[in-house]
DSSP file (Angstrom, degrees, kcal/mol; ACC not computed):
  #  RESIDUE AA STRUCTURE BP1 BP2  ACC     N-H-->O    O-->H-N    N-H-->O    O-->H-N    TCO  KAPPA ALPHA  PHI   PSI    X-CA   Y-CA   Z-CA
    1    1 A X              0   0    0      0, 0.0     2,-0.1     0, 0.0     0, 0.0   0.000 360.0 360.0 360.0 134.9   22.3  -11.4  104.6
    2    2 A X        -     0   0    0      1,-0.1     2,-0.1     2,-0.1     3,-0.0  -0.444 360.0-113.5 -79.6 152.8   23.1  -14.0  107.2
    3    3 A X     >  -     0   0    0     -2,-0.1     4,-2.6     1,-0.1     5,-0.2  -0.381  31.9-106.8 -75.2 164.8   23.5  -13.1  110.8
    4    4 A X  H  > S+     0   0    0      1,-0.2     4,-3.1     2,-0.2     5,-0.3   0.921 120.9  52.1 -59.7 -43.9   27.0  -13.6  112.4
    5    5 A X  H  > S+     0   0    0      1,-0.2     4,-2.3     2,-0.2    -1,-0.2   0.905 111.5  45.8 -61.7 -42.4   25.8  -16.7  114.3
    6    6 A X  H  > S+     0   0    0      2,-0.2     4,-2.3     1,-0.2    -1,-0.2   0.917 114.5  48.7 -64.4 -43.4   24.4  -18.3  111.1
    7    7 A X  H  X S+     0   0    0     -4,-2.6     4,-2.2     2,-0.2    -2,-0.2   0.940 113.5  45.5 -62.2 -49.3   27.6  -17.4  109.2
    8    8 A X  H  X S+     0   0    0     -4,-3.1     4,-2.5     1,-0.2    -1,-0.2   0.888 111.4  53.6 -63.5 -40.1   29.9  -18.8  111.9
    9    9 A X  H  X S+     0   0    0     -4,-2.3     4,-2.1    -5,-0.3    -1,-0.2   0.913 109.2  48.3 -61.8 -43.0   27.8  -21.9  112.2
   10   10 A X  H  X S+     0   0    0     -4,-2.3     4,-2.4     2,-0.2    -2,-0.2   0.911 111.4  50.0 -63.3 -42.5   28.0  -22.6  108.5
   11   11 A X  H  X S+     0   0    0     -4,-2.2     4,-2.7     1,-0.2    -2,-0.2   0.903 110.1  50.3 -63.8 -41.0   31.8  -22.1  108.5
   12   12 A X  H  X S+     0   0    0     -4,-2.5     4,-2.6     2,-0.2    -1,-0.2   0.891 109.4  51.5 -63.7 -39.3   32.1  -24.5  111.5
   13   13 A X  H  X S+     0   0    0     -4,-2.1     4,-2.2     2,-0.2    -2,-0.2   0.933 111.4  47.2 -63.1 -45.6   30.1  -27.1  109.7
   14   14 A X  H  X S+     0   0    0     -4,-2.4     4,-2.6     1,-0.2    -2,-0.2   0.935 112.6  49.5 -58.9 -47.1   32.3  -26.8  106.6
   15   15 A X  H  X S+     0   0    0     -4,-2.7     4,-2.5     1,-0.2    -2,-0.2   0.900 109.5  51.1 -62.4 -42.2   35.4  -27.0  108.7
   16   16 A X  H  X S+     0   0    0     -4,-2.6     4,-1.8     2,-0.2    -1,-0.2   0.913 111.2  48.5 -60.4 -42.7   34.2  -30.1  110.5
   17   17 A X  H  X S+     0   0    0     -4,-2.2     4,-2.0     1,-0.2    -2,-0.2   0.914 112.0  49.0 -64.2 -42.8   33.4  -31.8  107.2
   18   18 A X  H  X S+     0   0    0     -4,-2.6     4,-2.9     1,-0.2    -2,-0.2   0.879 107.5  55.1 -64.8 -38.0   36.9  -30.8  105.8
   19   19 A X  H  X S+     0   0    0     -4,-2.5     4,-2.2     2,-0.2    -1,-0.2   0.884 106.5  51.2 -63.0 -38.2   38.6  -32.2  109.0
   20   20 A X  H  X S+     0   0    0     -4,-1.8     4,-1.6     2,-0.2    -2,-0.2   0.935 112.9  45.2 -63.7 -46.5   36.9  -35.5  108.5
   21   21 A X  H  X S+     0   0    0     -4,-2.0     4,-2.1     1,-0.2    -2,-0.2   0.919 112.3  51.5 -63.3 -43.3   38.1  -35.7  104.9
   22   22 A X  H  X S+     0   0    0     -4,-2.9     4,-2.5     1,-0.2    -1,-0.2   0.879 106.0  55.2 -62.6 -37.7   41.6  -34.6  105.8
   23   23 A X  H  X S+     0   0    0     -4,-2.2     4,-2.0     2,-0.2    -1,-0.2   0.889 107.1  50.6 -63.0 -38.6   41.8  -37.3  108.5
   24   24 A X  H  X S+     0   0    0     -4,-1.6     4,-2.3     1,-0.2    -1,-0.2   0.923 111.6  47.7 -63.0 -43.4   41.0  -39.9  105.9
   25   25 A X  H  X S+     0   0    0     -4,-2.1     4,-2.7     1,-0.2    -2,-0.2   0.871 108.9  53.8 -67.5 -36.0   43.7  -38.6  103.6
   26   26 A X  H  X S+     0   0    0     -4,-2.5     4,-2.1     2,-0.2    -1,-0.2   0.907 109.9  47.7 -64.0 -40.5   46.2  -38.5  106.5
   27   27 A X  H  X S+     0   0    0     -4,-2.0     4,-1.3     2,-0.2    -2,-0.2   0.906 111.9  50.2 -64.3 -41.5   45.5  -42.2  107.2
   28   28 A X  H  < S+     0   0    0     -4,-2.3     3,-0.3     1,-0.2     4,-0.2   0.908 110.8  49.5 -62.9 -41.9   45.8  -42.9  103.5
   29   29 A X  H >< S+     0   0    0     -4,-2.7     3,-1.1     1,-0.2    -1,-0.2   0.878 105.6  57.4 -65.4 -37.5   49.2  -41.1  103.4
   30   30 A X  H 3< S+     0   0    0     -4,-2.1    -1,-0.2     1,-0.3    -2,-0.2   0.820 114.1  38.0 -64.6 -30.2   50.4  -42.9  106.5
   31   31 A X  T 3< S+     0   0    0     -4,-1.3    -1,-0.3    -3,-0.3    -2,-0.2   0.282  94.7 117.5-103.9  11.4   49.9  -46.3  104.8
   32   32 A X  S <  S-     0   0    0     -3,-1.1    -3,-0.1    -4,-0.2     5,-0.1  -0.302  74.2 -92.3 -77.5 159.8   51.0  -45.2  101.3
   33   33 A X    >>  -     0   0    0      1,-0.1     3,-1.4    -2,-0.0     4,-1.4  -0.335  41.1-108.9 -63.4 154.0   53.9  -46.6   99.4
   34   34 A X  H 3> S+     0   0    0      1,-0.3     4,-0.7     2,-0.2     3,-0.2   0.848 117.5  57.9 -56.8 -38.1   57.1  -44.6   99.8
   35   35 A X  H 34 S+     0   0    0      1,-0.2     4,-0.3     2,-0.1    -1,-0.3   0.718 111.1  42.8 -69.8 -18.9   57.0  -43.2   96.3
   36   36 A X  H <> S+     0   0    0     -3,-1.4     4,-2.2     2,-0.1     3,-0.2   0.671  94.2  79.7 -95.9 -20.7   53.6  -41.6   97.0
   37   37 A X  H  X S+     0   0    0     -4,-1.4     4,-3.0     1,-0.2     5,-0.2   0.845  87.7  56.4 -60.4 -36.1   54.3  -40.3  100.5
   38   38 A X  H  X S+     0   0    0     -4,-0.7     4,-2.0     2,-0.2    -1,-0.2   0.930 109.9  44.5 -62.7 -46.0   56.1  -37.2   99.3
   39   39 A X  H  > S+     0   0    0     -4,-0.3     4,-2.0    -3,-0.2    -1,-0.2   0.897 114.6  49.7 -64.6 -40.8   53.1  -36.0   97.2
   40   40 A X  H  X S+     0   0    0     -4,-2.2     4,-2.8     1,-0.2     5,-0.2   0.928 108.9  52.5 -62.6 -44.5   50.7  -36.8  100.0
   41   41 A X  H  X S+     0   0    0     -4,-3.0     4,-2.4     1,-0.2    -2,-0.2   0.895 108.6  50.4 -60.3 -40.8   52.9  -34.9  102.4
   42   42 A X  H  X S+     0   0    0     -4,-2.0     4,-2.1     2,-0.2    -1,-0.2   0.928 111.9  46.7 -63.8 -45.3   52.9  -31.8  100.2
   43   43 A X  H  X S+     0   0    0     -4,-2.0     4,-2.3     1,-0.2    -2,-0.2   0.913 114.1  47.9 -62.6 -43.4   49.1  -31.9   99.8
   44   44 A X  H  X S+     0   0    0     -4,-2.8     4,-2.7     2,-0.2    -1,-0.2   0.867 108.9  54.0 -67.9 -35.9   48.6  -32.3  103.5
   45   45 A X  H  X S+     0   0    0     -4,-2.4     4,-2.1    -5,-0.2    -1,-0.2   0.926 110.8  45.8 -63.3 -45.0   51.0  -29.5  104.4
   46   46 A X  H  X S+     0   0    0     -4,-2.1     4,-2.3     1,-0.2    -2,-0.2   0.916 113.0  51.1 -61.8 -43.6   49.1  -27.1  102.1
   47   47 A X  H  X S+     0   0    0     -4,-2.3     4,-2.4     1,-0.2    -2,-0.2   0.912 109.4  49.4 -62.4 -43.7   45.8  -28.3  103.6
   48   48 A X  H  X S+     0   0    0     -4,-2.7     4,-2.4     2,-0.2    -1,-0.2   0.902 110.3  51.2 -63.3 -40.9   47.0  -27.8  107.2
   49   49 A X  H  X S+     0   0    0     -4,-2.1     4,-2.1     1,-0.2    -2,-0.2   0.922 112.2  46.0 -62.9 -43.9   48.2  -24.3  106.4
   50   50 A X  H  X S+     0   0    0     -4,-2.3     4,-2.5     1,-0.2    -1,-0.2   0.880 111.1  53.2 -65.8 -37.4   44.9  -23.3  104.8
   51   51 A X  H  X S+     0   0    0     -4,-2.4     4,-2.8     2,-0.2    -2,-0.2   0.909 108.6  49.4 -65.0 -41.3   43.1  -24.9  107.8
   52   52 A X  H  X S+     0   0    0     -4,-2.4     4,-2.2     2,-0.2    -1,-0.2   0.911 111.8  48.6 -63.1 -42.2   45.1  -22.8  110.2
   53   53 A X  H  X S+     0   0    0     -4,-2.1     4,-2.2     2,-0.2    -2,-0.2   0.915 112.5  48.8 -61.9 -43.3   44.4  -19.6  108.3
   54   54 A X  H  X S+     0   0    0     -4,-2.5     4,-2.4     1,-0.2    -2,-0.2   0.912 110.6  49.6 -65.2 -44.1   40.7  -20.5  108.2
   55   55 A X  H  X S+     0   0    0     -4,-2.8     4,-2.6     2,-0.2    -1,-0.2   0.896 109.3  52.9 -61.5 -40.1   40.6  -21.2  111.9
   56   56 A X  H  X S+     0   0    0     -4,-2.2     4,-2.2     2,-0.2    -2,-0.2   0.940 110.7  46.1 -60.1 -48.2   42.3  -17.9  112.6
   57   57 A X  H  X S+     0   0    0     -4,-2.2     4,-2.3     1,-0.2    -2,-0.2   0.887 111.8  52.3 -63.5 -38.7   39.7  -16.0  110.5
   58   58 A X  H  X S+     0   0    0     -4,-2.4     4,-2.4     2,-0.2    -1,-0.2   0.916 108.8  49.8 -63.5 -42.9   36.9  -17.9  112.2
   59   59 A X  H  X S+     0   0    0     -4,-2.6     4,-1.8     1,-0.2    -2,-0.2   0.890 109.8  51.6 -63.5 -39.4   38.2  -17.0  115.7
   60   60 A X  H  X S+     0   0    0     -4,-2.2     4,-1.1     1,-0.2    -1,-0.2   0.922 109.9  49.8 -61.5 -43.5   38.5  -13.4  114.6
   61   61 A X  H >< S+     0   0    0     -4,-2.3     3,-0.5     1,-0.2    -2,-0.2   0.917 109.8  50.1 -61.5 -43.9   34.9  -13.5  113.5
   62   62 A X  H 3< S+     0   0    0     -4,-2.4    -1,-0.2     1,-0.2    -2,-0.2   0.847 115.9  42.4 -64.5 -33.5   33.6  -15.0  116.7
   63   63 A X  H 3< S+     0   0    0     -4,-1.8    -1,-0.2    -5,-0.2    -2,-0.2   0.565  92.1 110.0 -90.1  -9.0   35.4  -12.4  118.8
   64   64 A X  S << S-     0   0    0     -4,-1.1    -3,-0.0    -3,-0.5     5,-0.0  -0.274  72.4-110.5 -70.9 150.5   34.5   -9.4  116.7
   65   65 A X     >  -     0   0    0      1,-0.1     4,-1.8     4,-0.0     3,-0.2  -0.295  37.0-100.5 -69.3 164.7   32.1   -6.7  117.8
   66   66 A X  T  4 S+     0   0    0      1,-0.2     4,-0.4     2,-0.2    -1,-0.1   0.843 123.6  44.6 -58.3 -35.5   28.8   -6.5  116.0
   67   67 A X  T  4 S+     0   0    0      1,-0.2     4,-0.3     2,-0.1    -1,-0.2   0.786 114.8  47.6 -81.6 -26.8   30.0   -3.6  113.9
   68   68 A X  T >> S+     0   0    0     -3,-0.2     4,-1.8     1,-0.2     3,-0.6   0.701  91.7  77.5 -87.4 -19.7   33.4   -5.1  113.0
   69   69 A X  H 3X S+     0   0    0     -4,-1.8     4,-1.8     1,-0.3    -1,-0.2   0.834  87.1  58.3 -67.0 -31.4   32.3   -8.6  112.0
   70   70 A X  H 3> S+     0   0    0     -4,-0.4     4,-0.8     1,-0.2    -1,-0.3   0.866 107.3  48.8 -66.0 -32.7   31.0   -7.6  108.6
   71   71 A X  H X> S+     0   0    0     -3,-0.6     4,-0.7    -4,-0.3     3,-0.6   0.896 112.2  48.1 -69.6 -39.6   34.4   -6.2  107.7
   72   72 A X  H 3X S+     0   0    0     -4,-1.8     4,-2.2     1,-0.2    -2,-0.2   0.754  97.0  73.3 -70.8 -23.6   36.0   -9.4  108.9
   73   73 A X  H 3X S+     0   0    0     -4,-1.8     4,-2.8     1,-0.2    -1,-0.2   0.879  91.3  56.5 -58.1 -39.1   33.5  -11.5  106.9
   74   74 A X  H <X S+     0   0    0     -4,-0.8     4,-2.0    -3,-0.6    -1,-0.2   0.921 107.9  46.8 -60.2 -44.9   35.3  -10.5  103.7
   75   75 A X  H  X S+     0   0    0     -4,-0.7     4,-2.2     1,-0.2    -1,-0.2   0.881 112.2  50.7 -64.8 -38.0   38.6  -11.9  105.0
   76   76 A X  H  X S+     0   0    0     -4,-2.2     4,-2.6     2,-0.2    -2,-0.2   0.909 107.6  53.3 -65.8 -41.2   36.9  -15.1  106.2
   77   77 A X  H  X S+     0   0    0     -4,-2.8     4,-2.1     1,-0.2    -2,-0.2   0.910 109.5  48.7 -59.1 -42.2   35.3  -15.5  102.8
   78   78 A X  H  X S+     0   0    0     -4,-2.0     4,-2.1     2,-0.2    -1,-0.2   0.906 111.1  49.5 -65.3 -41.5   38.7  -15.2  101.1
   79   79 A X  H  X S+     0   0    0     -4,-2.2     4,-2.3     1,-0.2    -2,-0.2   0.893 109.9  52.2 -63.7 -38.9   40.2  -17.8  103.5
   80   80 A X  H  X S+     0   0    0     -4,-2.6     4,-2.7     2,-0.2    -2,-0.2   0.888 107.2  51.9 -65.6 -38.8   37.2  -20.1  102.8
   81   81 A X  H  X S+     0   0    0     -4,-2.1     4,-2.2     2,-0.2    -1,-0.2   0.930 111.3  47.1 -61.9 -45.2   37.8  -19.9   99.1
   82   82 A X  H  X S+     0   0    0     -4,-2.1     4,-2.3     2,-0.2    -2,-0.2   0.882 112.5  50.3 -64.5 -37.4   41.5  -20.8   99.6
   83   83 A X  H  X S+     0   0    0     -4,-2.3     4,-2.7     2,-0.2    -2,-0.2   0.917 109.6  50.1 -66.4 -43.2   40.5  -23.7  101.8
   84   84 A X  H  X S+     0   0    0     -4,-2.7     4,-2.5     1,-0.2    -2,-0.2   0.902 111.2  49.6 -60.8 -40.9   38.0  -25.0   99.3
   85   85 A X  H  X S+     0   0    0     -4,-2.2     4,-2.4     2,-0.2    -1,-0.2   0.910 111.6  48.4 -63.9 -42.5   40.7  -24.8   96.6
   86   86 A X  H  X S+     0   0    0     -4,-2.3     4,-2.5     2,-0.2    -2,-0.2   0.895 112.0  49.6 -65.2 -40.0   43.2  -26.7   98.8
   87   87 A X  H  X S+     0   0    0     -4,-2.7     4,-2.9     2,-0.2    -2,-0.2   0.915 111.2  49.0 -65.0 -42.5   40.5  -29.3   99.6
   88   88 A X  H  X S+     0   0    0     -4,-2.5     4,-2.4     2,-0.2    -2,-0.2   0.915 112.8  47.5 -63.8 -42.8   39.7  -29.8   95.9
   89   89 A X  H  X S+     0   0    0     -4,-2.4     4,-2.4     2,-0.2    -2,-0.2   0.924 114.5  46.1 -64.8 -44.1   43.4  -30.1   95.0
   90   90 A X  H  X S+     0   0    0     -4,-2.5     4,-3.2     2,-0.2     5,-0.3   0.922 111.9  51.4 -64.2 -43.7   44.0  -32.6   97.8
   91   91 A X  H  X S+     0   0    0     -4,-2.9     4,-2.8     1,-0.2     5,-0.3   0.933 111.5  47.4 -59.3 -46.4   40.9  -34.6   96.9
   92   92 A X  H  X S+     0   0    0     -4,-2.4     4,-2.4    -5,-0.2    -1,-0.2   0.927 114.0  47.9 -59.8 -45.7   42.0  -34.8   93.3
   93   93 A X  H  X S+     0   0    0     -4,-2.4     4,-2.4     1,-0.2    -2,-0.2   0.941 115.3  43.3 -61.9 -49.3   45.5  -35.8   94.3
   94   94 A X  H  X S+     0   0    0     -4,-3.2     4,-2.3     2,-0.2    -2,-0.2   0.878 114.8  48.8 -69.3 -37.5   44.4  -38.5   96.7
   95   95 A X  H  X S+     0   0    0     -4,-2.8     4,-2.2    -5,-0.3     6,-0.3   0.908 112.6  48.9 -66.7 -40.2   41.7  -39.9   94.5
   96   96 A X  H  X>S+     0   0    0     -4,-2.4     5,-1.4    -5,-0.3     4,-1.1   0.926 114.7  44.4 -63.8 -44.9   44.1  -40.0   91.6
   97   97 A X  H  <5S+     0   0    0     -4,-2.4    -2,-0.2    -5,-0.2    -1,-0.2   0.872 112.8  52.6 -67.5 -36.9   46.7  -41.8   93.7
   98   98 A X  H  <5S+     0   0    0     -4,-2.3    -2,-0.2     1,-0.2    -1,-0.2   0.875 115.7  38.7 -68.1 -38.3   44.1  -44.1   95.2
   99   99 A X  H  <5S-     0   0    0     -4,-2.2    -1,-0.2    -5,-0.2    -2,-0.2   0.586 107.3-125.1 -89.7 -10.3   42.8  -45.3   91.8
  100  100 A X  T  <5       0   0    0     -4,-1.1    -3,-0.2    -5,-0.2    -4,-0.1   0.682 360.0 360.0  77.6  16.8   46.2  -45.3   90.2
  101  101 A X      <       0   0    0     -5,-1.4    -4,-0.2    -6,-0.3    -5,-0.1   0.443 360.0 360.0 -95.8 360.0   45.2  -43.0   87.4
């Protein structure tokens, strides 16, 4: 079992990596053709919502007492799963649109 500090550090690393990818997709969406912008906007909106949820859970974990953090870990794990799913969906969407397939 990881310590809270190790767990939070891993989550922050994941979030930083996702933020870099999302920034690339936001730039791609900004320069996209009009017919693609709607799909991009939907993917980015979902991604932003999941990111906010994930940040909220991360903040709760960081502020939790030593005894409460293990209970909050479960909620954070669930948020991370949803964020990973949103990232995978966005990646698929943006790669498909970028390659024209």
